[in-house]
C-alpha positions as CSV (number, residue, x, y, z in Angstrom):
1,M,116.8,82.4,105.8
2,T,120.4,81.4,106.1
3,R,123.3,82.1,103.8
4,T,123.1,78.5,102.6
5,E,119.4,78.9,101.6
6,F,120.2,82.3,100.0
7,I,123.0,80.7,97.9
8,K,120.7,77.8,97.0
9,F,117.9,80.1,95.8
10,A,120.3,82.3,93.9
11,S,122.0,79.4,92.2
12,E,118.7,77.8,91.2
13,K,117.7,81.1,89.5
14,L,120.9,81.7,87.6
15,K,119.7,80.3,84.3
16,L,116.4,82.2,84.5
17,I,118.2,85.4,85.2
18,R,120.6,84.7,82.2
19,I,117.6,84.1,80.0
20,E,115.7,87.1,81.3
21,G,118.7,89.3,80.4
22,G,119.1,87.7,77.0
23,Y,122.7,86.6,77.7
24,T,124.5,83.6,76.3
25,Q,126.3,81.3,78.7
26,D,129.6,82.7,77.6
27,K,128.5,86.3,78.3
28,M,126.9,85.5,81.6
29,A,130.1,83.7,82.7
30,E,132.1,86.7,81.8
31,I,129.8,89.1,83.6
32,L,129.9,87.0,86.8
33,G,133.7,86.4,86.5
34,M,133.6,82.6,86.2
35,S,134.3,80.0,83.6
36,K,131.5,78.8,81.2
37,K,132.1,75.3,82.6
38,T,131.4,76.5,86.2
39,L,128.3,78.3,85.0
40,V,127.0,75.2,83.2
41,Q,127.6,73.1,86.4
42,I,125.6,75.7,88.4
43,E,122.8,75.8,85.9
44,K,122.6,72.0,85.9
45,G,122.4,72.0,89.7
46,R,125.7,70.2,90.2
47,S,127.4,73.2,91.9
48,T,126.4,76.5,93.6
49,L,127.4,80.1,93.3
50,G,128.9,80.3,96.8
51,W,128.3,83.4,98.9
52,A,130.4,85.8,96.9
53,G,128.9,84.6,93.6
54,A,125.4,84.8,94.9
55,V,126.0,88.3,96.2
56,T,127.7,89.4,92.9
57,M,124.8,88.0,90.8
58,C,122.1,89.7,93.0
59,T,124.0,93.0,93.0
60,I,124.6,93.1,89.2
61,F,121.1,91.9,88.4
62,K,119.3,93.8,91.3
63,N,116.5,94.9,88.9
64,S,115.7,91.3,87.8
65,E,112.1,90.4,88.1
66,V,113.2,86.8,88.7
67,L,115.2,87.9,91.8
68,E,112.4,90.1,93.0
69,M,109.9,87.2,92.8
70,T,112.4,84.9,94.5
71,F,113.4,87.1,97.4
72,G,110.3,89.2,97.8
73,G,111.8,92.5,96.6
74,D,115.3,93.9,96.5
75,P,117.8,91.1,97.5
76,Q,120.2,93.7,98.9
77,D,118.3,94.0,102.1
78,I,118.6,90.2,102.6
79,I,122.3,90.3,101.7
80,L,122.9,93.0,104.4
81,S,120.9,91.1,107.0
82,L,122.9,87.9,106.3
83,A,126.2,89.7,106.1
84,F,125.8,91.7,109.3
85,T,124.0,90.6,112.4
86,D,121.9,93.7,112.4
87,S,121.9,96.0,109.4
88,E,121.3,99.8,110.0
89,S,120.5,102.2,107.2
90,N,118.4,105.2,106.2
91,E,117.4,104.1,102.7
92,K,114.1,105.1,101.2
93,T,111.8,102.2,100.4
94,M,108.5,101.8,98.7
95,G,106.8,101.1,102.0
96,G,106.3,97.4,101.6
97,K,103.1,97.4,99.6
98,V,103.7,94.0,97.9
99,W,106.2,91.8,99.8
100,W,105.7,93.0,103.3
101,I,103.3,92.5,106.2
102,N,103.0,95.1,109.0
103,I,103.7,93.3,112.3
104,K,103.6,96.3,114.7
105,L,102.7,100.0,114.1
106,T,103.4,103.1,116.1
107,N,103.0,106.8,115.1
108,E,106.6,107.0,114.0
109,F,107.7,103.5,113.0
110,R,106.5,100.1,111.9
111,I,107.9,96.6,111.9
112,Q,107.4,94.6,108.7
113,R,108.1,91.0,107.8
114,N,108.9,89.9,104.3
115,I,106.5,87.2,103.2
116,L,109.1,85.3,101.2
117,S,112.4,85.6,103.1
118,E,110.8,86.2,106.5
119,H,113.3,88.8,107.5
120,Y,112.2,91.9,109.4
121,R,112.7,95.6,109.1
122,I,111.8,98.8,110.8
123,L,110.5,101.7,108.6
124,D,110.0,105.3,109.7
125,S,107.0,107.4,108.8
126,Q,108.6,108.4,105.5
127,D,109.2,104.7,104.5
128,R,112.9,104.9,105.2
129,R,114.5,101.6,106.3
130,I,116.0,102.1,109.8
131,C,117.3,98.6,110.2
132,S,116.7,95.0,109.2
133,S,117.4,91.6,110.6
134,F,116.3,88.0,110.7
135,D,116.3,88.3,114.5
136,Y,112.8,89.4,115.6
137,D,114.0,89.9,119.2
138,Y,116.6,92.4,118.0
139,I,114.0,94.2,115.9
140,K,111.6,94.5,118.8
141,K,114.4,95.8,121.1
142,R,115.6,98.3,118.4
143,M,112.0,99.5,118.0
144,Q,111.8,100.2,121.7
145,E,115.1,102.1,121.6
146,L,113.8,104.2,118.7
147,A,110.5,105.0,120.5
148,A,112.4,105.9,123.7
149,K,114.7,108.3,121.8
150,G,111.7,109.8,119.9
151,G,113.0,108.8,116.5
152,V,116.4,108.8,114.8
């Protein structure tokens, strides 16, 4: 997934997220810091949110079922993977039971791929995300480094 694709998907879901939250166009525009006219143009597919707008919407409405179904879980992981070449963290996850496929398993770590966004992540044995990236070669290299160090 590229930033352009992320923006496109987020923009296409703006109206559904607004309806899901029960917001009027005026209120949603206020929440997102844009004019109602701009919001209407985005909802009609004549404009897009842009990177900052898409990130803002996904951050504010991170618990949206629409976003979860669009991006295959929490969009924050995708945002970090797109914003930084290789995102490192130690955040607890649910282990990837719904949106993730295990690609490679070791005793301490596993590489997973998101079935919708197709980005990768490494989880430790306690389901904490070690890193994520759209670059599978980076993920494989990072996994080898982690294995050589004996963990984090």
